[in-house]
C-alpha positions as CSV (number, residue, x, y, z in Angstrom):
1,M,12.3,-19.1,-8.1
2,A,13.3,-16.7,-5.4
3,K,12.3,-13.0,-5.7
4,F,14.0,-10.2,-4.0
5,Y,12.4,-6.8,-3.2
6,R,14.0,-3.9,-1.6
7,P,12.4,-2.6,1.6
8,T,9.3,-0.6,0.7
9,T,10.7,2.5,2.4
10,Y,13.1,2.8,-0.6
11,L,10.4,2.2,-3.3
12,T,8.5,4.9,-5.0
13,A,4.7,4.8,-5.3
14,E,5.0,4.0,-9.0
15,E,7.4,1.0,-8.2
16,L,4.9,-0.3,-5.6
17,H,2.1,0.0,-8.1
18,L,4.2,-2.0,-10.6
19,I,4.9,-4.7,-8.1
20,A,1.3,-5.0,-7.2
21,A,0.3,-5.2,-10.9
22,I,2.8,-8.0,-11.4
23,K,1.5,-9.9,-8.4
24,F,-2.1,-9.6,-9.6
25,Q,-1.0,-11.0,-13.0
26,E,0.8,-13.8,-11.2
27,A,-2.3,-14.6,-9.1
28,A,-4.4,-14.6,-12.3
29,I,-2.4,-17.5,-13.7
30,T,-2.1,-19.4,-10.4
31,P,-4.7,-22.1,-9.7
32,E,-7.1,-21.6,-6.9
33,G,-5.7,-22.5,-3.5
34,P,-3.6,-21.2,-0.6
35,Q,-0.7,-20.1,-2.8
36,R,-3.0,-17.9,-4.9
37,Q,-4.5,-16.4,-1.8
38,E,-1.0,-15.5,-0.5
39,I,-0.1,-13.9,-3.8
40,L,-3.3,-11.9,-3.8
41,K,-2.8,-10.8,-0.2
42,S,0.7,-9.6,-1.1
43,A,-0.6,-7.8,-4.2
44,Y,-3.3,-5.9,-2.2
45,S,-0.6,-5.1,0.4
46,F,1.7,-3.5,-2.2
47,R,-1.2,-1.6,-3.8
48,N,-2.3,-0.2,-0.4
49,R,1.3,0.9,0.4
50,A,1.5,2.6,-3.0
51,E,-1.7,4.5,-2.3
52,M,-0.6,5.5,1.1
53,K,2.8,6.7,-0.3
54,S,1.0,8.7,-3.0
55,L,-1.2,10.4,-0.4
56,L,1.7,11.2,1.8
57,S,3.6,12.6,-1.2
58,V,0.6,14.9,-2.2
59,N,0.3,16.1,1.4
60,R,4.0,16.8,1.7
61,Q,3.9,18.8,-1.6
62,S,0.9,20.8,-0.4
63,A,2.6,21.7,2.9
64,D,5.7,22.8,1.0
65,I,3.6,25.0,-1.3
66,K,1.9,26.6,1.8
67,R,5.3,27.3,3.4
68,S,6.6,28.9,0.2
69,Q,3.9,31.5,0.0
70,P,5.5,34.8,1.1
71,G,3.4,37.4,3.0
72,L,0.4,35.1,3.8
73,N,-0.8,34.8,7.4
74,E,-2.0,31.6,9.1
75,A,-5.6,32.3,8.2
76,Q,-4.8,32.7,4.6
77,L,-2.5,29.7,4.5
78,S,-5.2,27.5,6.0
79,K,-7.5,28.2,3.1
80,L,-5.0,27.0,0.5
81,P,-5.5,23.4,-0.8
């Protein structure tokens, strides 16, 4: 059964987490061996991408908030979360 995934640059963090969860479930029902190890490797890879994408999204939102604060100088902006 062939599976098709869009390039990860077009997937949201939530979609990447969902793919990882599906792969972990698939690995759980796959007998021990090289095929299971490949599925697990792929699952961890998707989970890591999702976490990175989530972090980048939070950082981007934080930067947008800082830029939108009128009247604050650089010293004040640097203290914002």
